[in-house]
N, C-alpha and C positions, 0 to 999 in steps of 0.2 A: 645302794642304787647307783651303779656306775653310769656316768653320762658325760658327754661333751657339752660344755656350757657356752652359750653365746651371750656376751654382755648386753644388758638392756638398760638404756639411760633415759629415763623420763626427763621432761623439761624442768620440772620443779626440783628444788633441793631435797635431798634425802640423806639421812645419816646411815644409810644401808647400801649394800651393793646388790643389784638385781641381775638375774640371768634368766634367759629363756631356754627351754629345751622341749623338743617334741619326742614323745615316747609312744610307740604304737598308735600313731595318728592323733594323739592328744597333746595339746599344748600345755606346758607347765610354766609357772613362774617360781623361781627359786630366790628367796629373799634372805640375804646374809646380813646379820646385825653387827655393826662395827662400833668401836669407840666406847665411851662411858655408858655403863648400865646396859650393856648389850644382852646379857642373859635375862635381866628383868624386862627389857623391851620385847624380847622374843616371847617370854611367857605371857606378857600382857596382850600381845597380838593374838596368841592362841586363845586366851581366856575370853577376850572380847568377841573374837570371831565366832567361837562356839556359842556364846551367850546370844549374840544377834541371830545366828542361824537357828537356834532353838526357838527363838521368838518369832520366826517367820520372815526375817529380813534377808534380802539377797546380799550375800557376801561370798567371796571366793572360798571354795571348799579347801580346807587344809588336810593334806594327806599324811599318813604316818610313814613317810619315806625320809631317808637320809642320803646325802651325797657324800661319798667317801672322799671326794676331791676337796671338800671344804672343811677346814678345821674350825672355823668360827661357828657360833650358834646360828642356825638357819631353819627355815621352814620351806617345804615344797607345797605349793598351792595351785589351784586352778588358775589358769590365765584367762582374764576376762577382756575380750576385745571391746571396742566401742570408742566413744568420744567422751573426753573429760568434760564435765559440766562447765569448767572455765572456758574451754575452747568454744563450746556451743554458745555460751552467753556473749562472748566477744565477737562472734561472727556477725558482721553488719549486714550480710546478705540474707539473714534469716528473719522471718516475721516476728515482730515483738509480741504479738498475741499468742503465737505458738510457744514462745519462750515463757511467757507468763503462765500459760496452761501447764507447761512442764514443771515450772517452779511450784505451782499450786499442788501438783502431785507429790513433789518432794516435801513440801511443807506438811502435807497430810501424813506422810510416812513418819516424818520427824515428830509430829505431834503425837501420833499413836505410840511411838517409842518413848517419848518423854512422859506420857501418861503412865506407861508401864514402869518406867524408872522411879517415878514418884510414888506409885502405889506399892511397889516392892522394895523401895529404898535401895535400889540397885545401881551403883556407880558404873558397873560394867556396861550398862546400856547407854552411856554417854560417849560421844565422840569428842575426845580431847584435842583433836586437830581438825576442827570443822571447816575446812576450806573447800573451795569448789574444784580443786584438783582431786579430791578424795571421793568424788561421785562419778561413776561412769554410766553413760547412757548407751544402751545396746538395743536399738529399736525402741519399743515401749517399756523395756525393762530398765530398772534403776538399781545400780549396784553400789554398795558402800565398801571402801577399801581403806587400808593403812591405819591400823589400830595400835601401833607400837608406842605412841607418844605418852609419856608419863607426866601427869599434872601434879600440882601441889595438893595436899589433902584438902577436901572440901565436902560440904554437905550436898545432898542431891539437888535441892532447889537452887542453890547457888550454881552448881554445875550445869543444870538445865538453862538457867538464865544466861550464863556465859556462853554456852553453845549457841543458843538462839541469837544472841546479840552479835557474836562473831561471824556466824554463818550468814546472817542477813547483811551485815556490812560488806562481806566479801562478795556476795551476790550483786549488791548494788555497785560495788567497785568495778566488777566485770561488765555489768550491763550499762552502766553510766548513771551518774547522779541525777540526770534528768528523769529517770524512771524510779526515783526513790519512793514516791507516794504509791505508785502502782505496785511495787514489790511489797511494801509494808501493808497495803490493803489485802494482798493475797495472803500474807502471813497472818493477819488478824482473822481473816475468814477461815483459814485452815485450822487455826487454834480456837475458833469459835469464841474469840474475845476472852479467853481464859484469864481471869483476873490474877490468879495465883502466879502463873508463869509470866504474864506480861508486866505486872507490877514489879516483879523481881528484875526483869530486864531493864526497866526504867530506873529502878533504885540503884542498880549497880553503877550507873553513871550519874544520875541526877540527885542521888541522896548522899553522895560522897562529901566529906568535909572539905572546906576550903573551895567551895564552888566558884567563887569569884576568880580565884587563881586558875582553876581548870578552864573556866569559860574564857578567860583572857588568852590562855595558851591555845585554846581551840580557835578563837578568832584570828590569832596571828598565823596559825597554820593554814586556815582557810584563805586568808589574805594572800599568802604566798603561793597557794595552789587551789584555785577555784574548783577543780575537779576532784579534790580530795574528799573521800568519804570517811567521816570520823564516827566515833562511838556516839557523839552528841547528835549527829545527823539522824542516826537510827533511833536513839531514845526520844529525841524531840518529835520525830515523825510518829512514832508509836503513841506517845502521849496525846499529840494533837488529834490524830485520827480516832483514838479511843474516846476522847472528849466529844468529838463531832458525832460519833455513833450514839453516845448517850444523850445528846441534846434533843 
């Protein structure tokens, strides 16, 4: 597939080189994998992308095309325009209720995917880099991107718990810690207070050994930065609101 490539540089860090190209009126993204584990990361991107697509989630279509100009492992995929969730949440000019409604839709999609992952024991259905840069909003459509990240071996329940905890923390970080309880309420409602998933999220932080030391470190970090959103903020809020719901 001969093509002239235009470098594309997203704001967030990536261990890949991205290019844009228009062919016959259609926009493509060419993702080139660099550095350690580049072939494994490419294969993981393709495997997760196809798995999510087969399960009905919006992901960029990967095409069976190659660029002769690129020697490194790469994929050619559909370019998805739109706004990254991180930008959307950080925009102070947008209504908080609209943002929470959007988050509720995303949490519902994540919950359905996590239910599938647990039912099928399928690690491919987990996003191992669950940050708010990896979701694109295009009108009412929600797209998921960037599946190359390789994680340490883990069981599916632990992987689900880690993804939920990390994604929620990053959402609150973008939106502002003053909206912590609103975000966690939206999470709990979307997951229908699923005890298996939510208890795992709590335990990953609150059931670790040496809690006194972890709590001390958490307090010192919060003292140095009141706006910091930590894993304890998320776990504590989930536990508090679950207990309130049960009362």
